[in-house]
Short mmCIF file of the C-alpha atoms (twelve columns), coordinates in Angstrom:
data_MODEL
# 
_entry.id   MODEL 
# 
loop_
_atom_site.group_PDB 
_atom_site.id 
_atom_site.type_symbol 
_atom_site.label_atom_id 
_atom_site.label_alt_id 
_atom_site.label_comp_id 
_atom_site.label_asym_id 
_atom_site.label_seq_id 
_atom_site.Cartn_x 
_atom_site.Cartn_y 
_atom_site.Cartn_z 
_atom_site.pdbx_PDB_model_num 
ATOM 1   C CA . MET A 1   -15.209 22.234 -46.667 1 
ATOM 2   C CA . GLU A 2   -16.523 23.531 -43.411 1 
ATOM 3   C CA . ILE A 3   -17.350 20.957 -40.522 1 
ATOM 4   C CA . LEU A 4   -20.311 21.337 -39.045 1 
ATOM 5   C CA . LYS A 5   -20.616 18.628 -36.688 1 
ATOM 6   C CA . GLN A 6   -18.370 15.278 -35.911 1 
ATOM 7   C CA . GLY A 7   -19.951 12.249 -34.293 1 
ATOM 8   C CA . ALA A 8   -18.812 8.791  -33.673 1 
ATOM 9   C CA . GLU A 9   -19.947 7.300  -37.141 1 
ATOM 10  C CA . GLY A 10  -18.374 10.481 -39.229 1 
ATOM 11  C CA . ARG A 11  -18.349 14.126 -39.760 1 
ATOM 12  C CA . LEU A 12  -20.892 16.658 -41.675 1 
ATOM 13  C CA . TYR A 13  -19.514 19.117 -43.756 1 
ATOM 14  C CA . LEU A 14  -21.011 22.335 -45.510 1 
ATOM 15  C CA . GLY A 15  -19.936 22.288 -49.071 1 
ATOM 16  C CA . VAL A 16  -21.243 22.872 -52.847 1 
ATOM 17  C CA . PHE A 17  -22.003 20.341 -55.378 1 
ATOM 18  C CA . LYS A 18  -22.758 21.727 -59.081 1 
ATOM 19  C CA . GLY A 19  -23.420 25.053 -57.826 1 
ATOM 20  C CA . GLU A 20  -25.786 24.211 -55.190 1 
ATOM 21  C CA . LYS A 21  -24.869 24.384 -51.166 1 
ATOM 22  C CA . CYS A 22  -25.363 21.067 -49.694 1 
ATOM 23  C CA . LEU A 23  -24.224 19.038 -46.726 1 
ATOM 24  C CA . VAL A 24  -21.652 16.276 -47.171 1 
ATOM 25  C CA . LYS A 25  -21.644 13.532 -44.738 1 
ATOM 26  C CA . GLU A 26  -18.722 11.488 -44.357 1 
ATOM 27  C CA . ARG A 27  -18.209 7.987  -42.507 1 
ATOM 28  C CA . PHE A 28  -15.468 7.530  -40.824 1 
ATOM 29  C CA . ILE A 29  -13.202 4.200  -41.402 1 
ATOM 30  C CA . LYS A 30  -13.904 2.187  -38.672 1 
ATOM 31  C CA . HIS A 31  -10.260 0.699  -37.759 1 
ATOM 32  C CA . TYR A 32  -11.240 -2.023 -35.238 1 
ATOM 33  C CA . ARG A 33  -12.884 -3.690 -38.004 1 
ATOM 34  C CA . HIS A 34  -11.624 -6.121 -40.580 1 
ATOM 35  C CA . PRO A 35  -11.043 -3.315 -43.659 1 
ATOM 36  C CA . GLU A 36  -13.418 -5.808 -46.232 1 
ATOM 37  C CA . LEU A 37  -16.158 -5.758 -43.704 1 
ATOM 38  C CA . ASP A 38  -15.939 -1.852 -42.648 1 
ATOM 39  C CA . THR A 39  -16.161 -1.237 -46.254 1 
ATOM 40  C CA . GLN A 40  -19.229 -3.481 -46.952 1 
ATOM 41  C CA . ILE A 41  -21.056 -1.966 -43.795 1 
ATOM 42  C CA . THR A 42  -20.412 1.611  -45.108 1 
ATOM 43  C CA . ARG A 43  -21.660 1.072  -48.464 1 
ATOM 44  C CA . GLN A 44  -24.671 -0.817 -47.294 1 
ATOM 45  C CA . ARG A 45  -25.321 2.385  -44.944 1 
ATOM 46  C CA . ILE A 46  -25.028 4.864  -47.586 1 
ATOM 47  C CA . LYS A 47  -26.932 2.826  -50.127 1 
ATOM 48  C CA . ALA A 48  -29.726 2.478  -47.391 1 
ATOM 49  C CA . GLU A 49  -29.931 6.340  -46.941 1 
ATOM 50  C CA . THR A 50  -30.015 6.944  -50.335 1 
ATOM 51  C CA . LYS A 51  -32.950 4.249  -50.896 1 
ATOM 52  C CA . ALA A 52  -34.742 5.544  -48.080 1 
ATOM 53  C CA . ALA A 53  -34.609 9.159  -49.330 1 
ATOM 54  C CA . SER A 54  -36.310 7.954  -52.601 1 
ATOM 55  C CA . ARG A 55  -39.001 6.027  -50.729 1 
ATOM 56  C CA . CYS A 56  -39.579 8.904  -48.700 1 
ATOM 57  C CA . GLN A 57  -39.847 11.030 -51.694 1 
ATOM 58  C CA . ASN A 58  -42.304 8.621  -53.366 1 
ATOM 59  C CA . ALA A 59  -44.410 8.626  -50.054 1 
ATOM 60  C CA . GLY A 60  -44.842 12.059 -49.820 1 
ATOM 61  C CA . ILE A 61  -42.495 12.394 -46.720 1 
ATOM 62  C CA . LEU A 62  -40.221 15.215 -46.380 1 
ATOM 63  C CA . ALA A 63  -36.212 13.715 -46.157 1 
ATOM 64  C CA . PRO A 64  -33.200 15.327 -47.562 1 
ATOM 65  C CA . ARG A 65  -32.839 15.089 -51.560 1 
ATOM 66  C CA . ILE A 66  -29.391 12.909 -52.299 1 
ATOM 67  C CA . LEU A 67  -27.879 15.130 -54.689 1 
ATOM 68  C CA . HIS A 68  -24.551 12.628 -55.066 1 
ATOM 69  C CA . THR A 69  -23.257 9.818  -53.416 1 
ATOM 70  C CA . ASP A 70  -19.661 8.808  -53.599 1 
ATOM 71  C CA . LEU A 71  -18.884 5.186  -52.327 1 
ATOM 72  C CA . ASN A 72  -15.039 5.315  -52.699 1 
ATOM 73  C CA . GLU A 73  -14.871 8.507  -51.092 1 
ATOM 74  C CA . ARG A 74  -17.847 7.087  -48.159 1 
ATOM 75  C CA . LYS A 75  -19.554 10.282 -49.186 1 
ATOM 76  C CA . ILE A 76  -23.232 11.513 -49.049 1 
ATOM 77  C CA . TYR A 77  -24.096 14.715 -50.736 1 
ATOM 78  C CA . MET A 78  -27.252 15.821 -49.999 1 
ATOM 79  C CA . GLU A 79  -29.774 19.039 -49.632 1 
ATOM 80  C CA . TYR A 80  -29.036 21.235 -46.833 1 
ATOM 81  C CA . PHE A 81  -31.680 23.091 -44.669 1 
ATOM 82  C CA . GLY A 82  -29.991 25.936 -43.362 1 
ATOM 83  C CA . GLU A 83  -32.495 27.487 -41.154 1 
ATOM 84  C CA . ALA A 84  -33.665 24.064 -39.636 1 
ATOM 85  C CA . ILE A 85  -33.292 22.921 -36.018 1 
ATOM 86  C CA . THR A 86  -33.692 19.479 -34.461 1 
ATOM 87  C CA . ALA A 87  -37.239 18.532 -32.948 1 
ATOM 88  C CA . LYS A 88  -34.623 18.140 -29.936 1 
ATOM 89  C CA . GLU A 89  -33.894 21.720 -30.028 1 
ATOM 90  C CA . LEU A 90  -37.355 23.026 -30.347 1 
ATOM 91  C CA . ILE A 91  -38.767 20.670 -27.414 1 
ATOM 92  C CA . GLN A 92  -36.180 22.375 -25.247 1 
ATOM 93  C CA . ARG A 93  -36.856 25.914 -26.454 1 
ATOM 94  C CA . VAL A 94  -40.802 25.418 -26.171 1 
ATOM 95  C CA . VAL A 95  -39.984 24.051 -22.400 1 
ATOM 96  C CA . ALA A 96  -37.892 26.735 -21.677 1 
ATOM 97  C CA . ASP A 97  -40.226 29.354 -22.888 1 
ATOM 98  C CA . HIS A 98  -43.563 28.400 -21.412 1 
ATOM 99  C CA . SER A 99  -45.258 27.244 -18.760 1 
ATOM 100 C CA . VAL A 100 -45.740 23.304 -17.882 1 
ATOM 101 C CA . GLU A 101 -49.413 23.522 -19.052 1 
ATOM 102 C CA . THR A 102 -48.728 25.520 -22.189 1 
ATOM 103 C CA . ALA A 103 -45.605 23.833 -23.130 1 
ATOM 104 C CA . GLU A 104 -47.831 20.598 -23.232 1 
ATOM 105 C CA . ILE A 105 -50.402 22.072 -25.545 1 
ATOM 106 C CA . VAL A 106 -47.424 23.491 -28.030 1 
ATOM 107 C CA . LEU A 107 -45.774 20.481 -27.988 1 
ATOM 108 C CA . LYS A 108 -48.955 17.906 -28.758 1 
ATOM 109 C CA . ASN A 109 -49.047 19.506 -32.202 1 
ATOM 110 C CA . LEU A 110 -45.723 18.933 -32.933 1 
ATOM 111 C CA . CYS A 111 -45.983 15.348 -31.619 1 
ATOM 112 C CA . THR A 112 -49.377 14.704 -33.496 1 
ATOM 113 C CA . GLN A 113 -47.288 15.845 -36.593 1 
ATOM 114 C CA . VAL A 114 -44.280 13.746 -36.051 1 
ATOM 115 C CA . GLY A 115 -46.702 10.540 -35.092 1 
ATOM 116 C CA . THR A 116 -48.292 11.007 -38.338 1 
ATOM 117 C CA . ILE A 117 -45.262 11.050 -40.581 1 
ATOM 118 C CA . ILE A 118 -44.015 8.014  -38.522 1 
ATOM 119 C CA . GLY A 119 -47.006 6.226  -39.449 1 
ATOM 120 C CA . LYS A 120 -46.828 7.228  -42.947 1 
ATOM 121 C CA . LEU A 121 -43.429 5.622  -43.159 1 
ATOM 122 C CA . HIS A 122 -44.456 2.176  -41.185 1 
ATOM 123 C CA . ALA A 123 -47.390 2.503  -43.986 1 
ATOM 124 C CA . ASN A 124 -44.787 2.326  -46.751 1 
ATOM 125 C CA . ASN A 125 -42.667 -0.391 -45.227 1 
ATOM 126 C CA . ILE A 126 -39.986 2.151  -44.425 1 
ATOM 127 C CA . ILE A 127 -38.238 1.399  -41.073 1 
ATOM 128 C CA . HIS A 128 -36.106 4.244  -39.585 1 
ATOM 129 C CA . GLY A 129 -33.773 2.479  -37.354 1 
ATOM 130 C CA . ASP A 130 -32.845 5.438  -35.305 1 
ATOM 131 C CA . LEU A 131 -36.251 7.376  -34.509 1 
ATOM 132 C CA . THR A 132 -34.973 10.207 -31.985 1 
ATOM 133 C CA . THR A 133 -35.513 13.602 -31.948 1 
ATOM 134 C CA . SER A 134 -32.092 14.484 -33.023 1 
ATOM 135 C CA . ASN A 135 -32.920 13.019 -36.590 1 
ATOM 136 C CA . ILE A 136 -36.046 14.971 -37.060 1 
ATOM 137 C CA . LEU A 137 -35.449 18.383 -38.287 1 
ATOM 138 C CA . ILE A 138 -37.598 21.347 -38.030 1 
ATOM 139 C CA . ASN A 139 -37.936 23.598 -41.146 1 
ATOM 140 C CA . PRO A 140 -39.083 27.103 -40.342 1 
ATOM 141 C CA . LYS A 141 -41.736 28.449 -43.352 1 
ATOM 142 C CA . SER A 142 -41.543 31.752 -42.506 1 
ATOM 143 C CA . GLU A 143 -38.657 34.104 -42.903 1 
ATOM 144 C CA . ASN A 144 -38.863 35.392 -39.003 1 
ATOM 145 C CA . LYS A 145 -37.594 31.950 -37.975 1 
ATOM 146 C CA . ASP A 146 -40.327 31.824 -35.101 1 
ATOM 147 C CA . PHE A 147 -41.331 27.892 -35.867 1 
ATOM 148 C CA . LYS A 148 -44.896 28.834 -35.444 1 
ATOM 149 C CA . GLU A 149 -44.955 27.411 -38.882 1 
ATOM 150 C CA . TYR A 150 -42.576 24.400 -40.038 1 
ATOM 151 C CA . ASP A 151 -42.100 21.720 -41.921 1 
ATOM 152 C CA . ILE A 152 -40.725 18.340 -40.760 1 
ATOM 153 C CA . VAL A 153 -37.979 16.550 -42.138 1 
ATOM 154 C CA . PHE A 154 -36.687 13.127 -41.326 1 
ATOM 155 C CA . ILE A 155 -32.860 12.580 -41.485 1 
ATOM 156 C CA . ASP A 156 -30.067 9.795  -40.973 1 
ATOM 157 C CA . PHE A 157 -31.790 6.708  -42.584 1 
ATOM 158 C CA . GLY A 158 -28.166 5.130  -42.284 1 
ATOM 159 C CA . LEU A 159 -29.904 2.121  -40.437 1 
ATOM 160 C CA . SER A 160 -33.080 2.267  -42.509 1 
ATOM 161 C CA . HIS A 161 -34.346 -0.819 -44.419 1 
ATOM 162 C CA . TYR A 162 -37.754 -1.808 -45.846 1 
ATOM 163 C CA . ASN A 163 -39.687 -4.540 -44.220 1 
ATOM 164 C CA . GLN A 164 -43.132 -5.281 -44.133 1 
ATOM 165 C CA . GLY A 165 -43.216 -7.033 -40.656 1 
ATOM 166 C CA . ALA A 166 -44.966 -5.791 -38.044 1 
ATOM 167 C CA . GLU A 167 -41.846 -6.959 -35.739 1 
ATOM 168 C CA . ASP A 168 -39.518 -4.181 -37.034 1 
ATOM 169 C CA . LYS A 169 -42.454 -1.757 -37.038 1 
ATOM 170 C CA . GLY A 170 -42.608 -2.237 -33.224 1 
ATOM 171 C CA . VAL A 171 -39.081 -2.169 -32.584 1 
ATOM 172 C CA . ASP A 172 -38.808 1.241  -34.123 1 
ATOM 173 C CA . LEU A 173 -41.503 2.615  -31.812 1 
ATOM 174 C CA . TYR A 174 -39.735 1.048  -28.940 1 
ATOM 175 C CA . VAL A 175 -36.558 2.848  -29.929 1 
ATOM 176 C CA . LEU A 176 -38.325 6.322  -30.227 1 
ATOM 177 C CA . GLU A 177 -39.941 5.526  -26.724 1 
ATOM 178 C CA . ARG A 178 -36.732 4.838  -25.177 1 
ATOM 179 C CA . ALA A 179 -35.025 7.615  -26.927 1 
ATOM 180 C CA . LEU A 180 -37.879 10.187 -25.718 1 
ATOM 181 C CA . LEU A 181 -37.754 8.908  -22.322 1 
ATOM 182 C CA . SER A 182 -33.932 9.251  -22.538 1 
ATOM 183 C CA . THR A 183 -33.658 12.684 -23.616 1 
ATOM 184 C CA . HIS A 184 -37.164 14.272 -22.730 1 
ATOM 185 C CA . SER A 185 -37.803 12.491 -19.107 1 
ATOM 186 C CA . GLU A 186 -39.717 15.593 -17.887 1 
ATOM 187 C CA . GLN A 187 -42.312 15.544 -20.917 1 
ATOM 188 C CA . PRO A 188 -43.572 11.635 -20.371 1 
ATOM 189 C CA . TYR A 189 -46.678 12.769 -22.685 1 
ATOM 190 C CA . LEU A 190 -45.061 13.104 -26.043 1 
ATOM 191 C CA . PHE A 191 -44.429 9.468  -27.161 1 
ATOM 192 C CA . ASP A 192 -48.183 9.116  -25.882 1 
ATOM 193 C CA . TYR A 193 -49.161 11.741 -28.417 1 
ATOM 194 C CA . MET A 194 -46.920 10.472 -31.181 1 
ATOM 195 C CA . LEU A 195 -48.233 6.913  -30.730 1 
ATOM 196 C CA . GLU A 196 -52.169 8.102  -30.786 1 
ATOM 197 C CA . ALA A 197 -51.307 9.817  -34.314 1 
ATOM 198 C CA . TYR A 198 -49.534 6.876  -35.427 1 
ATOM 199 C CA . ARG A 199 -52.103 4.298  -35.030 1 
ATOM 200 C CA . LYS A 200 -54.383 6.473  -37.526 1 
ATOM 201 C CA . LYS A 201 -51.822 6.375  -40.141 1 
ATOM 202 C CA . CYS A 202 -49.874 3.310  -40.025 1 
ATOM 203 C CA . GLY A 203 -52.132 1.031  -41.881 1 
ATOM 204 C CA . LYS A 204 -54.354 -2.013 -41.706 1 
ATOM 205 C CA . ASP A 205 -52.035 -3.673 -39.359 1 
ATOM 206 C CA . GLU A 206 -52.117 -1.233 -36.695 1 
ATOM 207 C CA . GLY A 207 -53.393 -3.477 -34.123 1 
ATOM 208 C CA . THR A 208 -50.451 -6.087 -34.832 1 
ATOM 209 C CA . ILE A 209 -48.026 -3.439 -35.014 1 
ATOM 210 C CA . VAL A 210 -48.865 -2.082 -31.536 1 
ATOM 211 C CA . ALA A 211 -48.800 -5.532 -30.067 1 
ATOM 212 C CA . LYS A 212 -45.558 -6.040 -31.236 1 
ATOM 213 C CA . PHE A 213 -44.460 -2.867 -29.727 1 
ATOM 214 C CA . GLU A 214 -45.778 -3.606 -26.587 1 
ATOM 215 C CA . GLU A 215 -44.285 -7.428 -26.710 1 
ATOM 216 C CA . VAL A 216 -40.776 -5.583 -27.365 1 
ATOM 217 C CA . ARG A 217 -41.448 -2.942 -24.562 1 
ATOM 218 C CA . ALA A 218 -42.291 -6.343 -22.502 1 
ATOM 219 C CA . ARG A 219 -39.047 -7.739 -23.032 1 
ATOM 220 C CA . GLY A 220 -36.625 -4.783 -22.835 1 
ATOM 221 C CA . ARG A 221 -38.407 -4.151 -19.328 1 
ATOM 222 C CA . LYS A 222 -37.500 -7.538 -18.607 1 
ATOM 223 C CA . ARG A 223 -34.040 -7.236 -19.740 1 
ATOM 224 C CA . THR A 224 -33.777 -4.272 -17.591 1 
ATOM 225 C CA . MET A 225 -34.773 -5.880 -14.478 1 
ATOM 226 C CA . ILE A 226 -32.623 -8.648 -14.821 1 
ATOM 227 C CA . GLY A 227 -29.830 -6.334 -15.537 1 
# 
């Protein structure tokens, strides 16, 4: 299999499953952990990713189809989006190719779509656990790959779980805000547009969730100030 990417948590390969080109995610053995604990954590994360993909499918949210899981080999075989780029890459392209004013107009549309999908995730009590622009794929609809029309695909649900509570949803939003401020500090409006769209889709607990998010944010700022 061809290695596409290697990170701290595992490797991504380009492979084939039952004649279909696919992405294979292999999770490393973490030698600093007790072997039984490492196996348990790895299995939990593989199962979490599989369950989240199914829940997303049921909720009408695009996520890679899981074709096969092998707990012994620590691998997930999933749908491969060969023409897609990450939202991080798209944002960087838009910023590089347009004036500041035009880039904000273009990115407002992207952020509105992303915020709407996160709202749907939370309305269905799906907590992603690692919301960043690297974990969102932009899959072009047109063959010329100009990204004027695209589907948004959420990926990497290894830290996801099911929870109805406002606290976990607020933490999910806080993780997203921190990731955006870290990766796209020159576009501070990104999160505001996402949150605006999110509030319209996250369900009847919108006020409680946003209040929890602001509470989590305040705790985070306090920790930062104290050091």
